N, C-alpha and C positions, 0 to 999 in steps of 0.2 A: 504494500500500500504506500502511496506517495505521501510525503510529508506536506503539511500546509506551508505555502511559501509566503514570506513576508512582503511588505510593501506593495500590496495589491497585485502581486503576480498571479495569485490564485484567481482573482476576478478576471484578469486578462486572459488566462488560460480558458476559463469558462466562456468568455466572450468569443474567443477564437473558435472554440468547439461549436458554439451555437451558430456562428456565422458559417462554418463549414457545413453544418447540418442544414441550415436554411438554403445555402447554395445548392446542396445535393437535392433538396426537395424541389427547388425551382427547375434545375437543369437536368436532374437524373444522373444516371451513371455515365461515365465516359464511354465512348464507342470502343469496340474491340480493337479496331485498327489503331486508335490513339494509344491504347494500352500496349499493343505490340510494338509500336514505334518507340514508346518510352523504354521498353525492355531492350530493344536494339540499341538505342542511344546509350543506355547505361552500360551495356556490354562494350561498346566502342570507347566510352569514357574510361573504362578500366583497362582495356587491352592495349590501347595505343600508348599511354605512358609506360606501361610495363614493357612493351616492345622497344620503345625508345631507350629506356634504361638498360635493357639487355644489349642493344646494339652499341650504345655508348660504352658500357662496361666491357664488352668484348674488344672494342677498339683500344680502350685504355689498358686492358690486360695484355694485348699484343705489344703495345709500346713499352709497358713496364715489365713484361715477362712475369706476371704474378699468377699465372694459372687461371682460376675462375673467381678469385677473391672479389675483384671490383665488379665483375658481372653479377655475382650474387647480391652484393650490396646495392647496386643500382637497380637491379630487378625489384628488390624489396622496396626501395624508394619509389620506383615507378608504380608499383601496386598500391602503396599507401597514398601516393598523389592521386591515382585514378579513383580510389575509393572515396577520397575527400571530394574530388570533382563530382562524382556520382551523387554523393550525399547532398552537396549544395544544389545540384540540379533537381533532385527530388524535393528538397525543401522549397525551391522556387515554384515548382509546378504543382 
């Protein structure tokens, strides 16, 4: 169970939820095509930074001769960045 939040945050959360519910009542559910487009967008938002991190890591590993150390590190950085991008995209939509 969530704790009560100070400084009117609880009231703002209630107002946001009420507004979302009223919008859903007016407009109904999103179309299936829009949901599929959102899923595809989220996939690309996660995959592209991960691939860029991998490519950059491989290039740096070749130059430094460090095996796969930098590749692994930049892959993780890319996945984290992609997840953050996807999270912000979902919060906006």
